[in-house]
KOLMAR-423117 format. One line per 8 residues: number of its first residue (from 1); their letters; for each residue x, y, z of C-alpha. Coordinates in steps of 0.2 Angstrom, whole numbers, plus 5000, padded with zeros to 4 digits. Example, Ala and Ser with C-alpha at 12.3 -4.5 7.8 and 13.67 -1.06 7.14 Angstrom:
1) as) 5062/4978/5039  5068/4995/5036
This chain:
1) mwaepint) 5150/4924/5099  5146/4916/5082  5129/4924/5082  5134/4929/5064  5144/4915/5058  5142/4919/5039  5146/4937/5042  5161/4933/5052
9) asniafli) 5168/4920/5040  5165/4931/5025  5179/4943/5031  5191/4931/5024  5188/4940/5008  5199/4955/5015  5213/4943/5020  5213/4935/5003
17) aayfayrs) 5213/4952/4994  5228/4957/5005  5237/4942/5001  5235/4943/4982  5238/4962/4983  5255/4958/4991  5259/4945/4978  5255/4957/4964
25) fsknnpgf) 5265/4971/4973  5280/4959/4975  5279/4953/4957  5279/4970/4950  5292/4975/4962  5289/4994/4962  5301/4996/4977  5296/4997/4995
33) kksfdivf) 5305/5014/4999  5295/5022/4984  5279/5013/4988  5277/5014/5007  5259/5020/5005  5255/5004/4995  5263/4993/5008  5254/5002/5022
41) lilnlfti) 5237/5000/5013  5240/4981/5010  5244/4979/5028  5229/4990/5033  5218/4979/5021  5223/4964/5032  5218/4973/5048  5201/4977/5040
49) gigsaiyh) 5198/4959/5039  5203/4955/5056  5194/4970/5064  5178/4966/5055  5179/4948/5060  5181/4952/5078  5167/4964/5078  5155/4951/5071
57) mfathatm) 5161/4939/5084  5160/4951/5099  5149/4966/5096  5155/4979/5108  5160/4997/5107  5179/4993/5107  5177/4980/5093  5166/4992/5083
65) lmdvipit) 5181/5004/5083  5192/4989/5078  5180/4988/5063  5178/5006/5058  5195/5013/5061  5205/5003/5049  5192/5006/5035  5192/5025/5039
73) ifinvyll) 5211/5025/5038  5211/5015/5021  5199/5027/5013  5209/5043/5018  5226/5036/5014  5220/5029/4997  5212/5046/4993  5229/5054/4994
81) sfvvrilh) 5239/5040/4985  5226/5040/4971  5227/5059/4968  5246/5058/4967  5249/5041/4958  5234/5040/4946  5228/5058/4943  5247/5063/4943
89) qkiglall) 5244/5078/4954  5256/5086/4967  5254/5081/4986  5248/5099/4989  5233/5097/4978  5230/5080/4986  5229/5087/5003  5217/5100/4997
97) vwilfqgv) 5206/5086/4990  5208/5077/5007  5202/5093/5016  5187/5094/5005  5183/5076/5008  5183/5079/5027  5171/5093/5024  5159/5082/5015
105) naafvmyv) 5161/5069/5028  5157/5082/5042  5142/5088/5033  5135/5070/5032  5138/5067/5051  5129/5084/5055  5114/5083/5043  5111/5065/5038
113) petalngs) 5105/5052/5051  5118/5039/5053  5104/5025/5052  5098/5031/5035  5099/5017/5022  5103/5004/5036  5118/5014/5040  5125/5013/5022
121) vmyapays) 5124/5032/5021  5140/5034/5030  5149/5027/5014  5141/5040/5003  5156/5052/5004  5168/5038/4999  5156/5032/4985  5154/5050/4979
129) mllvflgl) 5173/5051/4979  5175/5036/4967  5162/5044/4955  5172/5060/4955  5188/5051/4952  5180/5041/4938  5174/5057/4929  5191/5065/4931
137) mavqknae) 5199/5049/4924  5187/5049/4909  5192/5067/4905  5210/5063/4906  5208/5047/4896  5217/5039/4910  5222/5021/4906  5215/5015/4923
145) vkamaaav) 5197/5022/4919  5190/5004/4915  5197/4998/4932  5189/5012/4941  5172/5010/4932  5173/4991/4938  5177/4997/4956  5162/5009/4955
153) gifttsll) 5151/4995/4949  5157/4983/4963  5154/4996/4976  5137/5000/4970  5132/4982/4971  5140/4980/4989  5131/4995/4995  5114/4988/4989
161) mrtfdhal) 5118/4972/4998  5122/4982/5014  5107/4993/5013  5094/4979/5010  5103/4967/5023  5090/4969/5037  5075/4968/5026  5081/4952/5018
169) cnltgfgt) 5087/4945/5034  5069/4943/5039  5066/4933/5024  5081/4922/5023  5087/4922/5041  5105/4928/5036  5103/4943/5025  5116/4949/5013
177) hfgwhlln) 5129/4957/5024  5141/4944/5019  5140/4950/5001  5145/4967/5007  5161/4959/5014  5165/4948/4999  5162/4962/4986  5172/4975/4997
185) glllyvll) 5187/4963/4998  5186/4962/4979  5184/4981/4978  5199/4985/4988  5209/4973/4978  5204/4982/4962  5208/4999/4970  5225/4993/4976
193) qmliraaa) 5229/4985/4959  5228/5002/4951  5241/5010/4963  5252/4994/4961  5252/4996/4942  5255/5015/4943  5270/5012/4955  5277/4998/4944
201) kka) 5278/5010/4929  5289/5022/4939  5300/5008/4946
């Protein structure tokens, strides 16, 4: 316990992001019945912070699942919500995109070592997904394209901090994994804000 105090404490970024996302959601008041996916993602963001903090306090297989599962759920639900709310597509097409995403994930699991890039390679499909979304938004001239560009920039930086964490840990003694947490808290907040604004327009 407390072997990684900075990494544990930095998970507060997810809780802060969830709090401000909820405040923004309440202020814009898009309606809970029509925005159940957003409410779910905000709650899920809170569990990401809790699960990750517990894992960094008690590193076991069970706590690893508490860390990984909420993140996986967020990615998958967000994909569906984004295609419908931001790209303005039908749920059927969103499901097809989701199935394609699962195929990409499966390919990475089968053919790419999970330890590659200090384990950051597992997030390559999610990173690629954001890049594809950014390209589609640029073609559409979507009003949220700048927000997505910012999200991609934040995710790029956080992935670099996660990738070089072990190498830098030998130099600094605490590495850069805490930056991964802090920036990802910001990333998920930015991503949620796009959904909240889109839902508010239809309220």
